[in-house]
mmCIF file of the N, C-alpha and C atoms, coordinates in Angstrom:
data_MODEL
# 
_entry.id   MODEL 
# 
loop_
_atom_site.group_PDB 
_atom_site.id 
_atom_site.type_symbol 
_atom_site.label_atom_id 
_atom_site.label_alt_id 
_atom_site.label_comp_id 
_atom_site.label_asym_id 
_atom_site.label_entity_id 
_atom_site.label_seq_id 
_atom_site.pdbx_PDB_ins_code 
_atom_site.Cartn_x 
_atom_site.Cartn_y 
_atom_site.Cartn_z 
_atom_site.occupancy 
_atom_site.B_iso_or_equiv 
_atom_site.pdbx_formal_charge 
_atom_site.auth_seq_id 
_atom_site.auth_comp_id 
_atom_site.auth_asym_id 
_atom_site.auth_atom_id 
_atom_site.pdbx_PDB_model_num 
ATOM 1   N N  . MET A 1 1  ? 51.707  87.680  95.482  1.00 0.00 ? 1  MET A N  1 
ATOM 2   C CA . MET A 1 1  ? 51.977  89.018  95.935  1.00 0.00 ? 1  MET A CA 1 
ATOM 3   C C  . MET A 1 1  ? 53.091  88.968  96.975  1.00 0.00 ? 1  MET A C  1 
ATOM 4   N N  . PHE A 1 2  ? 53.925  90.011  96.964  1.00 0.00 ? 2  PHE A N  1 
ATOM 5   C CA . PHE A 1 2  ? 55.046  90.100  97.887  1.00 0.00 ? 2  PHE A CA 1 
ATOM 6   C C  . PHE A 1 2  ? 54.970  91.421  98.632  1.00 0.00 ? 2  PHE A C  1 
ATOM 7   N N  . VAL A 1 3  ? 55.525  91.393  99.815  1.00 0.00 ? 3  VAL A N  1 
ATOM 8   C CA . VAL A 1 3  ? 55.574  92.626  100.610 1.00 0.00 ? 3  VAL A CA 1 
ATOM 9   C C  . VAL A 1 3  ? 56.899  92.670  101.344 1.00 0.00 ? 3  VAL A C  1 
ATOM 10  N N  . THR A 1 4  ? 57.461  93.850  101.462 1.00 0.00 ? 4  THR A N  1 
ATOM 11  C CA . THR A 1 4  ? 58.655  94.052  102.272 1.00 0.00 ? 4  THR A CA 1 
ATOM 12  C C  . THR A 1 4  ? 58.270  94.974  103.414 1.00 0.00 ? 4  THR A C  1 
ATOM 13  N N  . ALA A 1 5  ? 58.547  94.548  104.632 1.00 0.00 ? 5  ALA A N  1 
ATOM 14  C CA . ALA A 1 5  ? 58.162  95.347  105.794 1.00 0.00 ? 5  ALA A CA 1 
ATOM 15  C C  . ALA A 1 5  ? 59.363  95.563  106.693 1.00 0.00 ? 5  ALA A C  1 
ATOM 16  N N  . ARG A 1 6  ? 59.366  96.685  107.360 1.00 0.00 ? 6  ARG A N  1 
ATOM 17  C CA . ARG A 1 6  ? 60.406  96.997  108.337 1.00 0.00 ? 6  ARG A CA 1 
ATOM 18  C C  . ARG A 1 6  ? 59.701  97.402  109.627 1.00 0.00 ? 6  ARG A C  1 
ATOM 19  N N  . SER A 1 7  ? 60.064  96.737  110.701 1.00 0.00 ? 7  SER A N  1 
ATOM 20  C CA . SER A 1 7  ? 59.454  97.017  111.993 1.00 0.00 ? 7  SER A CA 1 
ATOM 21  C C  . SER A 1 7  ? 60.527  97.519  112.947 1.00 0.00 ? 7  SER A C  1 
ATOM 22  N N  . VAL A 1 8  ? 60.297  98.653  113.565 1.00 0.00 ? 8  VAL A N  1 
ATOM 23  C CA . VAL A 1 8  ? 61.232  99.208  114.529 1.00 0.00 ? 8  VAL A CA 1 
ATOM 24  C C  . VAL A 1 8  ? 60.797  98.751  115.911 1.00 0.00 ? 8  VAL A C  1 
ATOM 25  N N  . LEU A 1 9  ? 61.676  98.008  116.583 1.00 0.00 ? 9  LEU A N  1 
ATOM 26  C CA . LEU A 1 9  ? 61.346  97.453  117.889 1.00 0.00 ? 9  LEU A CA 1 
ATOM 27  C C  . LEU A 1 9  ? 61.939  98.254  119.036 1.00 0.00 ? 9  LEU A C  1 
ATOM 28  N N  . GLY A 1 10 ? 62.757  99.216  118.717 1.00 0.00 ? 10 GLY A N  1 
ATOM 29  C CA . GLY A 1 10 ? 63.401  100.018 119.749 1.00 0.00 ? 10 GLY A CA 1 
ATOM 30  C C  . GLY A 1 10 ? 64.602  100.710 119.148 1.00 0.00 ? 10 GLY A C  1 
ATOM 31  N N  . GLU A 1 11 ? 65.260  101.493 119.947 1.00 0.00 ? 11 GLU A N  1 
ATOM 32  C CA . GLU A 1 11 ? 66.434  102.201 119.470 1.00 0.00 ? 11 GLU A CA 1 
ATOM 33  C C  . GLU A 1 11 ? 67.610  101.889 120.370 1.00 0.00 ? 11 GLU A C  1 
ATOM 34  N N  . ASP A 1 12 ? 68.789  101.863 119.752 1.00 0.00 ? 12 ASP A N  1 
ATOM 35  C CA . ASP A 1 12 ? 70.023  101.625 120.483 1.00 0.00 ? 12 ASP A CA 1 
ATOM 36  C C  . ASP A 1 12 ? 71.080  102.535 119.877 1.00 0.00 ? 12 ASP A C  1 
ATOM 37  N N  . THR A 1 13 ? 71.994  103.000 120.691 1.00 0.00 ? 13 THR A N  1 
ATOM 38  C CA . THR A 1 13 ? 73.057  103.864 120.204 1.00 0.00 ? 13 THR A CA 1 
ATOM 39  C C  . THR A 1 13 ? 74.256  103.003 119.839 1.00 0.00 ? 13 THR A C  1 
ATOM 40  N N  . VAL A 1 14 ? 74.702  103.115 118.579 1.00 0.00 ? 14 VAL A N  1 
ATOM 41  C CA . VAL A 1 14 ? 75.863  102.362 118.105 1.00 0.00 ? 14 VAL A CA 1 
ATOM 42  C C  . VAL A 1 14 ? 76.778  103.310 117.336 1.00 0.00 ? 14 VAL A C  1 
ATOM 43  N N  . ALA A 1 15 ? 78.022  102.903 117.192 1.00 0.00 ? 15 ALA A N  1 
ATOM 44  C CA . ALA A 1 15 ? 78.967  103.680 116.389 1.00 0.00 ? 15 ALA A CA 1 
ATOM 45  C C  . ALA A 1 15 ? 78.554  103.552 114.922 1.00 0.00 ? 15 ALA A C  1 
ATOM 46  N N  . ALA A 1 16 ? 78.805  104.607 114.153 1.00 0.00 ? 16 ALA A N  1 
ATOM 47  C CA . ALA A 1 16 ? 78.517  104.577 112.724 1.00 0.00 ? 16 ALA A CA 1 
ATOM 48  C C  . ALA A 1 16 ? 79.695  105.204 111.991 1.00 0.00 ? 16 ALA A C  1 
ATOM 49  N N  . VAL A 1 17 ? 79.976  104.691 110.806 1.00 0.00 ? 17 VAL A N  1 
ATOM 50  C CA . VAL A 1 17 ? 81.081  105.200 109.988 1.00 0.00 ? 17 VAL A CA 1 
ATOM 51  C C  . VAL A 1 17 ? 80.544  105.543 108.602 1.00 0.00 ? 17 VAL A C  1 
ATOM 52  N N  . PRO A 1 18 ? 81.218  106.442 107.887 1.00 0.00 ? 18 PRO A N  1 
ATOM 53  C CA . PRO A 1 18 ? 80.789  106.740 106.510 1.00 0.00 ? 18 PRO A CA 1 
ATOM 54  C C  . PRO A 1 18 ? 80.885  105.489 105.634 1.00 0.00 ? 18 PRO A C  1 
ATOM 55  N N  . ARG A 1 19 ? 80.024  105.409 104.644 1.00 0.00 ? 19 ARG A N  1 
ATOM 56  C CA . ARG A 1 19 ? 80.024  104.270 103.723 1.00 0.00 ? 19 ARG A CA 1 
ATOM 57  C C  . ARG A 1 19 ? 81.400  104.085 103.079 1.00 0.00 ? 19 ARG A C  1 
ATOM 58  N N  . SER A 1 20 ? 82.115  105.194 102.820 1.00 0.00 ? 20 SER A N  1 
ATOM 59  C CA . SER A 1 20 ? 83.428  105.123 102.175 1.00 0.00 ? 20 SER A CA 1 
ATOM 60  C C  . SER A 1 20 ? 84.500  104.513 103.075 1.00 0.00 ? 20 SER A C  1 
ATOM 61  N N  . ALA A 1 21 ? 84.204  104.341 104.370 1.00 0.00 ? 21 ALA A N  1 
ATOM 62  C CA . ALA A 1 21 ? 85.165  103.764 105.308 1.00 0.00 ? 21 ALA A CA 1 
ATOM 63  C C  . ALA A 1 21 ? 85.053  102.240 105.403 1.00 0.00 ? 21 ALA A C  1 
ATOM 64  N N  . VAL A 1 22 ? 84.071  101.677 104.741 1.00 0.00 ? 22 VAL A N  1 
ATOM 65  C CA . VAL A 1 22 ? 83.824  100.230 104.833 1.00 0.00 ? 22 VAL A CA 1 
ATOM 66  C C  . VAL A 1 22 ? 84.269  99.554  103.537 1.00 0.00 ? 22 VAL A C  1 
ATOM 67  N N  . ARG A 1 23 ? 85.088  98.518  103.683 1.00 0.00 ? 23 ARG A N  1 
ATOM 68  C CA . ARG A 1 23 ? 85.501  97.697  102.536 1.00 0.00 ? 23 ARG A CA 1 
ATOM 69  C C  . ARG A 1 23 ? 84.727  96.385  102.611 1.00 0.00 ? 23 ARG A C  1 
ATOM 70  N N  . ALA A 1 24 ? 84.036  96.058  101.534 1.00 0.00 ? 24 ALA A N  1 
ATOM 71  C CA . ALA A 1 24 ? 83.261  94.822  101.485 1.00 0.00 ? 24 ALA A CA 1 
ATOM 72  C C  . ALA A 1 24 ? 84.065  93.757  100.766 1.00 0.00 ? 24 ALA A C  1 
ATOM 73  N N  . ASP A 1 25 ? 84.256  92.629  101.417 1.00 0.00 ? 25 ASP A N  1 
ATOM 74  C CA . ASP A 1 25 ? 84.921  91.463  100.821 1.00 0.00 ? 25 ASP A CA 1 
ATOM 75  C C  . ASP A 1 25 ? 83.952  90.302  100.911 1.00 0.00 ? 25 ASP A C  1 
ATOM 76  N N  . GLY A 1 26 ? 83.143  90.137  99.878  1.00 0.00 ? 26 GLY A N  1 
ATOM 77  C CA . GLY A 1 26 ? 82.095  89.118  99.939  1.00 0.00 ? 26 GLY A CA 1 
ATOM 78  C C  . GLY A 1 26 ? 81.076  89.519  100.981 1.00 0.00 ? 26 GLY A C  1 
ATOM 79  N N  . SER A 1 27 ? 80.831  88.646  101.943 1.00 0.00 ? 27 SER A N  1 
ATOM 80  C CA . SER A 1 27 ? 79.873  88.965  103.003 1.00 0.00 ? 27 SER A CA 1 
ATOM 81  C C  . SER A 1 27 ? 80.537  89.656  104.193 1.00 0.00 ? 27 SER A C  1 
ATOM 82  N N  . GLN A 1 28 ? 81.867  89.725  104.214 1.00 0.00 ? 28 GLN A N  1 
ATOM 83  C CA . GLN A 1 28 ? 82.578  90.377  105.314 1.00 0.00 ? 28 GLN A CA 1 
ATOM 84  C C  . GLN A 1 28 ? 82.709  91.870  105.074 1.00 0.00 ? 28 GLN A C  1 
ATOM 85  N N  . ARG A 1 29 ? 82.630  92.626  106.151 1.00 0.00 ? 29 ARG A N  1 
ATOM 86  C CA . ARG A 1 29 ? 82.843  94.063  106.100 1.00 0.00 ? 29 ARG A CA 1 
ATOM 87  C C  . ARG A 1 29 ? 84.069  94.380  106.930 1.00 0.00 ? 29 ARG A C  1 
ATOM 88  N N  . ARG A 1 30 ? 84.954  95.238  106.391 1.00 0.00 ? 30 ARG A N  1 
ATOM 89  C CA . ARG A 1 30 ? 86.188  95.600  107.072 1.00 0.00 ? 30 ARG A CA 1 
ATOM 90  C C  . ARG A 1 30 ? 86.275  97.110  107.212 1.00 0.00 ? 30 ARG A C  1 
ATOM 91  N N  . VAL A 1 31 ? 86.821  97.534  108.343 1.00 0.00 ? 31 VAL A N  1 
ATOM 92  C CA . VAL A 1 31 ? 87.059  98.950  108.626 1.00 0.00 ? 31 VAL A CA 1 
ATOM 93  C C  . VAL A 1 31 ? 88.507  99.070  109.064 1.00 0.00 ? 31 VAL A C  1 
ATOM 94  N N  . PHE A 1 32 ? 89.160  100.172 108.702 1.00 0.00 ? 32 PHE A N  1 
ATOM 95  C CA . PHE A 1 32 ? 90.551  100.400 109.073 1.00 0.00 ? 32 PHE A CA 1 
ATOM 96  C C  . PHE A 1 32 ? 90.605  101.507 110.118 1.00 0.00 ? 32 PHE A C  1 
ATOM 97  N N  . VAL A 1 33 ? 91.192  101.177 111.271 1.00 0.00 ? 33 VAL A N  1 
ATOM 98  C CA . VAL A 1 33 ? 91.277  102.088 112.405 1.00 0.00 ? 33 VAL A CA 1 
ATOM 99  C C  . VAL A 1 33 ? 92.733  102.498 112.592 1.00 0.00 ? 33 VAL A C  1 
ATOM 100 N N  . VAL A 1 34 ? 92.965  103.759 112.955 1.00 0.00 ? 34 VAL A N  1 
ATOM 101 C CA . VAL A 1 34 ? 94.314  104.233 113.256 1.00 0.00 ? 34 VAL A CA 1 
ATOM 102 C C  . VAL A 1 34 ? 94.555  104.045 114.748 1.00 0.00 ? 34 VAL A C  1 
ATOM 103 N N  . ALA A 1 35 ? 95.573  103.253 115.091 1.00 0.00 ? 35 ALA A N  1 
ATOM 104 C CA . ALA A 1 35 ? 95.919  102.987 116.490 1.00 0.00 ? 35 ALA A CA 1 
ATOM 105 C C  . ALA A 1 35 ? 97.437  102.921 116.621 1.00 0.00 ? 35 ALA A C  1 
ATOM 106 N N  . ASN A 1 36 ? 97.974  103.690 117.546 1.00 0.00 ? 36 ASN A N  1 
ATOM 107 C CA . ASN A 1 36 ? 99.414  103.702 117.815 1.00 0.00 ? 36 ASN A CA 1 
ATOM 108 C C  . ASN A 1 36 ? 100.234 104.020 116.559 1.00 0.00 ? 36 ASN A C  1 
ATOM 109 N N  . GLY A 1 37 ? 99.745  104.940 115.726 1.00 0.00 ? 37 GLY A N  1 
ATOM 110 C CA . GLY A 1 37 ? 100.497 105.367 114.553 1.00 0.00 ? 37 GLY A CA 1 
ATOM 111 C C  . GLY A 1 37 ? 100.471 104.401 113.382 1.00 0.00 ? 37 GLY A C  1 
ATOM 112 N N  . ARG A 1 38 ? 99.624  103.388 113.457 1.00 0.00 ? 38 ARG A N  1 
ATOM 113 C CA . ARG A 1 38 ? 99.535  102.403 112.370 1.00 0.00 ? 38 ARG A CA 1 
ATOM 114 C C  . ARG A 1 38 ? 98.065  102.130 112.035 1.00 0.00 ? 38 ARG A C  1 
ATOM 115 N N  . VAL A 1 39 ? 97.856  101.640 110.823 1.00 0.00 ? 39 VAL A N  1 
ATOM 116 C CA . VAL A 1 39 ? 96.515  101.251 110.396 1.00 0.00 ? 39 VAL A CA 1 
ATOM 117 C C  . VAL A 1 39 ? 96.252  99.832  110.873 1.00 0.00 ? 39 VAL A C  1 
ATOM 118 N N  . GLU A 1 40 ? 95.094  99.629  111.463 1.00 0.00 ? 40 GLU A N  1 
ATOM 119 C CA . GLU A 1 40 ? 94.710  98.311  111.974 1.00 0.00 ? 40 GLU A CA 1 
ATOM 120 C C  . GLU A 1 40 ? 93.416  97.888  111.287 1.00 0.00 ? 40 GLU A C  1 
ATOM 121 N N  . GLU A 1 41 ? 93.457  96.769  110.592 1.00 0.00 ? 41 GLU A N  1 
ATOM 122 C CA . GLU A 1 41 ? 92.279  96.259  109.890 1.00 0.00 ? 41 GLU A CA 1 
ATOM 123 C C  . GLU A 1 41 ? 91.396  95.489  110.866 1.00 0.00 ? 41 GLU A C  1 
ATOM 124 N N  . ARG A 1 42 ? 90.099  95.778  110.815 1.00 0.00 ? 42 ARG A N  1 
ATOM 125 C CA . ARG A 1 42 ? 89.158  95.074  111.693 1.00 0.00 ? 42 ARG A CA 1 
ATOM 126 C C  . ARG A 1 42 ? 87.967  94.560  110.894 1.00 0.00 ? 42 ARG A C  1 
ATOM 127 N N  . VAL A 1 43 ? 87.621  93.318  111.141 1.00 0.00 ? 43 VAL A N  1 
ATOM 128 C CA . VAL A 1 43 ? 86.403  92.756  110.569 1.00 0.00 ? 43 VAL A CA 1 
ATOM 129 C C  . VAL A 1 43 ? 85.276  93.195  111.497 1.00 0.00 ? 43 VAL A C  1 
ATOM 130 N N  . VAL A 1 44 ? 84.232  93.787  110.917 1.00 0.00 ? 44 VAL A N  1 
ATOM 131 C CA . VAL A 1 44 ? 83.151  94.332  111.736 1.00 0.00 ? 44 VAL A CA 1 
ATOM 132 C C  . VAL A 1 44 ? 81.819  93.702  111.345 1.00 0.00 ? 44 VAL A C  1 
ATOM 133 N N  . GLN A 1 45 ? 80.880  93.810  112.254 1.00 0.00 ? 45 GLN A N  1 
ATOM 134 C CA . GLN A 1 45 ? 79.506  93.420  111.971 1.00 0.00 ? 45 GLN A CA 1 
ATOM 135 C C  . GLN A 1 45 ? 78.746  94.721  111.719 1.00 0.00 ? 45 GLN A C  1 
ATOM 136 N N  . ALA A 1 46 ? 78.322  94.911  110.495 1.00 0.00 ? 46 ALA A N  1 
ATOM 137 C CA . ALA A 1 46 ? 77.677  96.161  110.112 1.00 0.00 ? 46 ALA A CA 1 
ATOM 138 C C  . ALA A 1 46 ? 76.197  95.936  109.823 1.00 0.00 ? 46 ALA A C  1 
ATOM 139 N N  . ALA A 1 47 ? 75.415  96.983  110.126 1.00 0.00 ? 47 ALA A N  1 
ATOM 140 C CA . ALA A 1 47 ? 73.987  96.954  109.829 1.00 0.00 ? 47 ALA A CA 1 
ATOM 141 C C  . ALA A 1 47 ? 73.757  97.617  108.474 1.00 0.00 ? 47 ALA A C  1 
ATOM 142 N N  . GLU A 1 48 ? 72.516  97.748  108.093 1.00 0.00 ? 48 GLU A N  1 
ATOM 143 C CA . GLU A 1 48 ? 72.142  98.351  106.819 1.00 0.00 ? 48 GLU A CA 1 
ATOM 144 C C  . GLU A 1 48 ? 72.473  99.844  106.811 1.00 0.00 ? 48 GLU A C  1 
ATOM 145 N N  . GLU A 1 49 ? 73.029  100.302 105.717 1.00 0.00 ? 49 GLU A N  1 
ATOM 146 C CA . GLU A 1 49 ? 73.408  101.714 105.557 1.00 0.00 ? 49 GLU A CA 1 
ATOM 147 C C  . GLU A 1 49 ? 72.173  102.612 105.669 1.00 0.00 ? 49 GLU A C  1 
ATOM 148 N N  . ARG A 1 50 ? 72.392  103.757 106.326 1.00 0.00 ? 50 ARG A N  1 
ATOM 149 C CA . ARG A 1 50 ? 71.309  104.740 106.465 1.00 0.00 ? 50 ARG A CA 1 
ATOM 150 C C  . ARG A 1 50 ? 71.872  106.125 106.225 1.00 0.00 ? 50 ARG A C  1 
ATOM 151 N N  . GLY A 1 51 ? 71.422  106.774 105.191 1.00 0.00 ? 51 GLY A N  1 
ATOM 152 C CA . GLY A 1 51 ? 71.834  108.141 104.926 1.00 0.00 ? 51 GLY A CA 1 
ATOM 153 C C  . GLY A 1 51 ? 73.328  108.317 104.729 1.00 0.00 ? 51 GLY A C  1 
ATOM 154 N N  . GLY A 1 52 ? 73.988  107.355 104.083 1.00 0.00 ? 52 GLY A N  1 
ATOM 155 C CA . GLY A 1 52 ? 75.419  107.447 103.831 1.00 0.00 ? 52 GLY A CA 1 
ATOM 156 C C  . GLY A 1 52 ? 76.287  106.981 104.982 1.00 0.00 ? 52 GLY A C  1 
ATOM 157 N N  . MET A 1 53 ? 75.680  106.609 106.104 1.00 0.00 ? 53 MET A N  1 
ATOM 158 C CA . MET A 1 53 ? 76.415  106.116 107.274 1.00 0.00 ? 53 MET A CA 1 
ATOM 159 C C  . MET A 1 53 ? 76.076  104.643 107.489 1.00 0.00 ? 53 MET A C  1 
ATOM 160 N N  . VAL A 1 54 ? 77.083  103.875 107.947 1.00 0.00 ? 54 VAL A N  1 
ATOM 161 C CA . VAL A 1 54 ? 76.896  102.449 108.196 1.00 0.00 ? 54 VAL A CA 1 
ATOM 162 C C  . VAL A 1 54 ? 77.024  102.205 109.697 1.00 0.00 ? 54 VAL A C  1 
ATOM 163 N N  . PRO A 1 55 ? 75.936  101.796 110.360 1.00 0.00 ? 55 PRO A N  1 
ATOM 164 C CA . PRO A 1 55 ? 76.030  101.452 111.777 1.00 0.00 ? 55 PRO A CA 1 
ATOM 165 C C  . PRO A 1 55 ? 76.909  100.210 111.961 1.00 0.00 ? 55 PRO A C  1 
ATOM 166 N N  . VAL A 1 56 ? 77.829  100.261 112.916 1.00 0.00 ? 56 VAL A N  1 
ATOM 167 C CA . VAL A 1 56 ? 78.728  99.140  113.184 1.00 0.00 ? 56 VAL A CA 1 
ATOM 168 C C  . VAL A 1 56 ? 78.358  98.553  114.541 1.00 0.00 ? 56 VAL A C  1 
ATOM 169 N N  . LEU A 1 57 ? 77.884  97.310  114.528 1.00 0.00 ? 57 LEU A N  1 
ATOM 170 C CA . LEU A 1 57 ? 77.383  96.672  115.735 1.00 0.00 ? 57 LEU A CA 1 
ATOM 171 C C  . LEU A 1 57 ? 78.510  96.169  116.634 1.00 0.00 ? 57 LEU A C  1 
ATOM 172 N N  . ASN A 1 58 ? 79.614  95.732  116.028 1.00 0.00 ? 58 ASN A N  1 
ATOM 173 C CA . ASN A 1 58 ? 80.790  95.379  116.821 1.00 0.00 ? 58 ASN A CA 1 
ATOM 174 C C  . ASN A 1 58 ? 82.033  95.445  115.933 1.00 0.00 ? 58 ASN A C  1 
ATOM 175 N N  . GLY A 1 59 ? 83.168  95.640  116.573 1.00 0.00 ? 59 GLY A N  1 
ATOM 176 C CA . GLY A 1 59 ? 84.430  95.738  115.836 1.00 0.00 ? 59 GLY A CA 1 
ATOM 177 C C  . GLY A 1 59 ? 85.085  97.097  115.974 1.00 0.00 ? 59 GLY A C  1 
ATOM 178 N N  . VAL A 1 60 ? 84.297  98.133  116.172 1.00 0.00 ? 60 VAL A N  1 
ATOM 179 C CA . VAL A 1 60 ? 84.800  99.475  116.477 1.00 0.00 ? 60 VAL A CA 1 
ATOM 180 C C  . VAL A 1 60 ? 83.913  100.067 117.563 1.00 0.00 ? 60 VAL A C  1 
ATOM 181 N N  . LYS A 1 61 ? 84.440  101.073 118.233 1.00 0.00 ? 61 LYS A N  1 
ATOM 182 C CA . LYS A 1 61 ? 83.653  101.733 119.276 1.00 0.00 ? 61 LYS A CA 1 
ATOM 183 C C  . LYS A 1 61 ? 83.717  103.239 119.071 1.00 0.00 ? 61 LYS A C  1 
ATOM 184 N N  . ALA A 1 62 ? 82.831  103.937 119.702 1.00 0.00 ? 62 ALA A N  1 
ATOM 185 C CA . ALA A 1 62 ? 82.810  105.396 119.614 1.00 0.00 ? 62 ALA A CA 1 
ATOM 186 C C  . ALA A 1 62 ? 84.163  105.944 120.032 1.00 0.00 ? 62 ALA A C  1 
ATOM 187 N N  . GLY A 1 63 ? 84.683  106.879 119.263 1.00 0.00 ? 63 GLY A N  1 
ATOM 188 C CA . GLY A 1 63 ? 85.978  107.483 119.561 1.00 0.00 ? 63 GLY A CA 1 
ATOM 189 C C  . GLY A 1 63 ? 87.138  106.892 118.791 1.00 0.00 ? 63 GLY A C  1 
ATOM 190 N N  . ASP A 1 64 ? 86.973  105.710 118.176 1.00 0.00 ? 64 ASP A N  1 
ATOM 191 C CA . ASP A 1 64 ? 88.034  105.140 117.338 1.00 0.00 ? 64 ASP A CA 1 
ATOM 192 C C  . ASP A 1 64 ? 88.240  106.038 116.123 1.00 0.00 ? 64 ASP A C  1 
ATOM 193 N N  . LYS A 1 65 ? 89.495  106.216 115.715 1.00 0.00 ? 65 LYS A N  1 
ATOM 194 C CA . LYS A 1 65 ? 89.815  106.990 114.515 1.00 0.00 ? 65 LYS A CA 1 
ATOM 195 C C  . LYS A 1 65 ? 89.797  106.041 113.331 1.00 0.00 ? 65 LYS A C  1 
ATOM 196 N N  . VAL A 1 66 ? 88.875  106.298 112.418 1.00 0.00 ? 66 VAL A N  1 
ATOM 197 C CA . VAL A 1 66 ? 88.648  105.414 111.286 1.00 0.00 ? 66 VAL A CA 1 
ATOM 198 C C  . VAL A 1 66 ? 89.151  106.077 110.007 1.00 0.00 ? 66 VAL A C  1 
ATOM 199 N N  . VAL A 1 67 ? 89.797  105.292 109.135 1.00 0.00 ? 67 VAL A N  1 
ATOM 200 C CA . VAL A 1 67 ? 90.199  105.786 107.824 1.00 0.00 ? 67 VAL A CA 1 
ATOM 201 C C  . VAL A 1 67 ? 88.923  105.949 107.012 1.00 0.00 ? 67 VAL A C  1 
ATOM 202 N N  . GLU A 1 68 ? 88.639  107.183 106.588 1.00 0.00 ? 68 GLU A N  1 
ATOM 203 C CA . GLU A 1 68 ? 87.349  107.464 105.958 1.00 0.00 ? 68 GLU A CA 1 
ATOM 204 C C  . GLU A 1 68 ? 87.276  107.039 104.499 1.00 0.00 ? 68 GLU A C  1 
ATOM 205 N N  . ASN A 1 69 ? 88.326  107.255 103.744 1.00 0.00 ? 69 ASN A N  1 
ATOM 206 C CA . ASN A 1 69 ? 88.294  106.930 102.325 1.00 0.00 ? 69 ASN A CA 1 
ATOM 207 C C  . ASN A 1 69 ? 89.207  105.736 102.072 1.00 0.00 ? 69 ASN A C  1 
ATOM 208 N N  . VAL A 1 70 ? 88.663  104.544 102.156 1.00 0.00 ? 70 VAL A N  1 
ATOM 209 C CA . VAL A 1 70 ? 89.449  103.319 102.006 1.00 0.00 ? 70 VAL A CA 1 
ATOM 210 C C  . VAL A 1 70 ? 89.712  103.064 100.521 1.00 0.00 ? 70 VAL A C  1 
ATOM 211 N N  . THR A 1 71 ? 90.986  103.060 100.163 1.00 0.00 ? 71 THR A N  1 
ATOM 212 C CA . THR A 1 71 ? 91.407  102.762 98.793  1.00 0.00 ? 71 THR A CA 1 
ATOM 213 C C  . THR A 1 71 ? 92.202  101.461 98.801  1.00 0.00 ? 71 THR A C  1 
ATOM 214 N N  . ALA A 1 72 ? 92.651  101.030 97.637  1.00 0.00 ? 72 ALA A N  1 
ATOM 215 C CA . ALA A 1 72 ? 93.453  99.803  97.537  1.00 0.00 ? 72 ALA A CA 1 
ATOM 216 C C  . ALA A 1 72 ? 94.800  99.964  98.243  1.00 0.00 ? 72 ALA A C  1 
ATOM 217 N N  . ASP A 1 73 ? 95.249  101.217 98.446  1.00 0.00 ? 73 ASP A N  1 
ATOM 218 C CA . ASP A 1 73 ? 96.533  101.476 99.110  1.00 0.00 ? 73 ASP A CA 1 
ATOM 219 C C  . ASP A 1 73 ? 96.476  101.319 100.628 1.00 0.00 ? 73 ASP A C  1 
ATOM 220 N N  . VAL A 1 74 ? 95.290  101.308 101.199 1.00 0.00 ? 74 VAL A N  1 
ATOM 221 C CA . VAL A 1 74 ? 95.142  101.188 102.656 1.00 0.00 ? 74 VAL A CA 1 
ATOM 222 C C  . VAL A 1 74 ? 95.329  99.725  103.031 1.00 0.00 ? 74 VAL A C  1 
ATOM 223 N N  . ARG A 1 75 ? 96.340  99.476  103.894 1.00 0.00 ? 75 ARG A N  1 
ATOM 224 C CA . ARG A 1 75 ? 96.665  98.099  104.288 1.00 0.00 ? 75 ARG A CA 1 
ATOM 225 C C  . ARG A 1 75 ? 96.915  98.024  105.784 1.00 0.00 ? 75 ARG A C  1 
ATOM 226 N N  . ASP A 1 76 ? 96.642  96.868  106.356 1.00 0.00 ? 76 ASP A N  1 
ATOM 227 C CA . ASP A 1 76 ? 96.899  96.616  107.764 1.00 0.00 ? 76 ASP A CA 1 
ATOM 228 C C  . ASP A 1 76 ? 98.385  96.805  108.065 1.00 0.00 ? 76 ASP A C  1 
ATOM 229 N N  . GLY A 1 77 ? 98.695  97.551  109.123 1.00 0.00 ? 77 GLY A N  1 
ATOM 230 C CA . GLY A 1 77 ? 100.067 97.746  109.551 1.00 0.00 ? 77 GLY A CA 1 
ATOM 231 C C  . GLY A 1 77 ? 100.769 98.945  108.942 1.00 0.00 ? 77 GLY A C  1 
ATOM 232 N N  . ALA A 1 78 ? 100.133 99.613  107.983 1.00 0.00 ? 78 ALA A N  1 
ATOM 233 C CA . ALA A 1 78 ? 100.773 100.780 107.351 1.00 0.00 ? 78 ALA A CA 1 
ATOM 234 C C  . ALA A 1 78 ? 100.936 101.910 108.371 1.00 0.00 ? 78 ALA A C  1 
ATOM 235 N N  . ARG A 1 79 ? 102.033 102.625 108.277 1.00 0.00 ? 79 ARG A N  1 
ATOM 236 C CA . ARG A 1 79 ? 102.295 103.749 109.185 1.00 0.00 ? 79 ARG A CA 1 
ATOM 237 C C  . ARG A 1 79 ? 101.446 104.950 108.784 1.00 0.00 ? 79 ARG A C  1 
ATOM 238 N N  . VAL A 1 80 ? 101.051 105.715 109.806 1.00 0.00 ? 80 VAL A N  1 
ATOM 239 C CA . VAL A 1 80 ? 100.243 106.909 109.594 1.00 0.00 ? 80 VAL A CA 1 
ATOM 240 C C  . VAL A 1 80 ? 100.983 108.089 110.193 1.00 0.00 ? 80 VAL A C  1 
ATOM 241 N N  . LYS A 1 81 ? 101.032 109.199 109.431 1.00 0.00 ? 81 LYS A N  1 
ATOM 242 C CA . LYS A 1 81 ? 101.681 110.418 109.940 1.00 0.00 ? 81 LYS A CA 1 
ATOM 243 C C  . LYS A 1 81 ? 100.622 111.326 110.533 1.00 0.00 ? 81 LYS A C  1 
# 
């Protein structure tokens, strides 16, 4: 017999991004942030998705402007208007 359990040990406030903003490359998760008029790729530590949002434990902070719909055209260093 098998069981899957989830135990909540407390709550913490973390930044969260839409699932469409996260690019998965194997076990790595990447998010693209707009900074100084350019796209900046960041490797992030992400938690399990909840309700279409992905909590990001490190790599981005509250207030960062994140590219929401990451496509193959989104690249590090690209200019943003």
